[in-house]
C-alpha angles and dihedrals in degrees: 000000000000118000104227117210123211102274090218088068091057136073125268090246091055095049106033124097097228096109087087099224090130091081136105085246091068096030089064088055090053090051089055092044091054094050113014118188120248121173092228109016099038109013091161096048128115115281113224109237095146096075118094095207127140110221099149097099105037090116091063094052092043091053090048090053093049088054094044107042091153087073090074122067087208093073131076089244093056100035093102089073094050099099095045093050095041095058128079115291133197108272087229085080134246107306091228089054099048090045091050094048092048092051091045090055089050092049093052090054093049093247092296092124132038124216128202113221088213089066096055117108119192126222139166098272129311088298091064092041093054091050093045094052089048090053090050097047109034144035125221112291093023117112150220124212113231129186118231143268092046140168108280091222090071089075088059100036099046103027115027104075100013099056088226116143129226119215114199121229101204115224121191138220091233084070094039087254091290117162113252117206085212090061090044090054091049092052091048093049090047090055090049091054090052090049092246114146111227110213099177154331122260119202133170121214116208087034124235111238100011101051089217125134131223113246126222095260093054092046090052090051091049092051090047090050091049093048095045096046093036092231127135125261114213114190118196104206099165092129094047095123095045097076104117106171114083092216090057100057115177113244118195121214083232088066093055093049091050093045093051106034115193095008096103137036097255094182084079095057126094133171125210115204141162142175094236099096107024093048097024093237106127091145090063089065097218112166126168138195116194109191131183088204117092094206093050091051091048096047093038092055088052091051094045090072085081091061113020126166108246115256090233089060091044092052095049094046094045088059093046097046091047088064095087094178093055093044092052091050091045094052092048094049093044092055091048094051093045090051092049093049093044088051092048091053100042094043090048090052092045089057090063093042101264118129133198134206108260104247114153099198138066132037099282146052129229104236122206115218095154092120089063094058117108090202135002101259138115089237090060092048090053092048089058090043091055091052090049090052099041104032107024086034095219122133105221124155123244118233093237089066086061091052091253109161095203109077122224103052122119134185114229120188119209110173100072098071141053127258093261092056091047090053089050091051092051091047090054092051091049093049094046102039096085089060091053097061110125122242088236133017127230123199114254091234116098100018093132116126126198115258093241094053092047094052093042092053091047090054092048091048095047095088090048096056122112112320097246132146111268090235119046131207123282089273092061116129086230085074092046135066103265132194 
């Protein structure tokens, strides 16, 4: 039993509710944690489809490590490097590591963008990188504009300890959730009217949860907006190597800056990256900030001492990433396996009448269950979500937890399980779907809710979520880095 201290004796950060764990996004994790699926031991358990984890190519990395034991200081072949790696290192990072990461980022982009190792700032995963860049760019009460739907962890990463605000820019299904510069301008002007200072725009490409990518025209508009307004542009590109449809090529903001030199104020541009998704190594906690601003690089490196990547990890990854032939084969195979798995899931859903937004990147699909809604409310979305978790026993994430203002969308992850588990998940959906048909149908047109109503309903519904313990077991995702 936990020994609860008087909250008045603790800090605001320790006692506030801004972490965001009281959300269906995390409640679904708790459901899985209480009853995890196992094909033999727990065949009726909850299948984890709320985890954006890339497990499809572990065999390739494991094979490389078997063939390159000298890369690890924990083997007899690599032991000669033990003392050097075990001692204190410069918080700028091992030169071999920053060089390898810069070259890896170039390789992913087909050489269309160059990266200077001296501009790389390390952090403990993308979570730490997002918080670090927020600390560098904004003061408490200042804000970033952020298109919806967006990754729920941004509320934790950017806001919780920094005091920085996030202002949603609501994107709509009628436009395939594409970002409109007009909506961005409206959100900016609205903040100005409320005397909120906007310090930047935060975008993710590929998007989590949509899997869509920003095209060149939109990136140019964002850079023009940033330059004109003199606000920062932070581009989260952590899924950059997971784009698997050829007609959806990933374009980095770095490519645009290189293509149009001198056109934009590049000192306002910053890239967040990690190796959690593209290499499938979230447990290594490798987060990266690449900034074109000298002061941000300098201050960011000072701050990074609070969340450095271990030198053992840097050493191993520097060796792996330096093997360009392996990396090229890995990226090609990873995209092929992601495409095959995405196709398996979406085609399986289509066979039972469920459609998804065509993304083409990321480790998830954006599933449309709007036809099943009895009414266009967040409460109705959460009713269906509870049934999916409790009766279908699948942990998927409701769109409202991603700040989507159109009820009925769900994020479904597909790369963290084997083929047999995916087949089981699809079978469960097929068997249960007839019982989910609504008593009355509503047309899909006009299901947009206002942002204020959506968030108010989420708060009202928070205490009526799944009846789980507020603190989970040691295996809880609340104790892990989640995404």
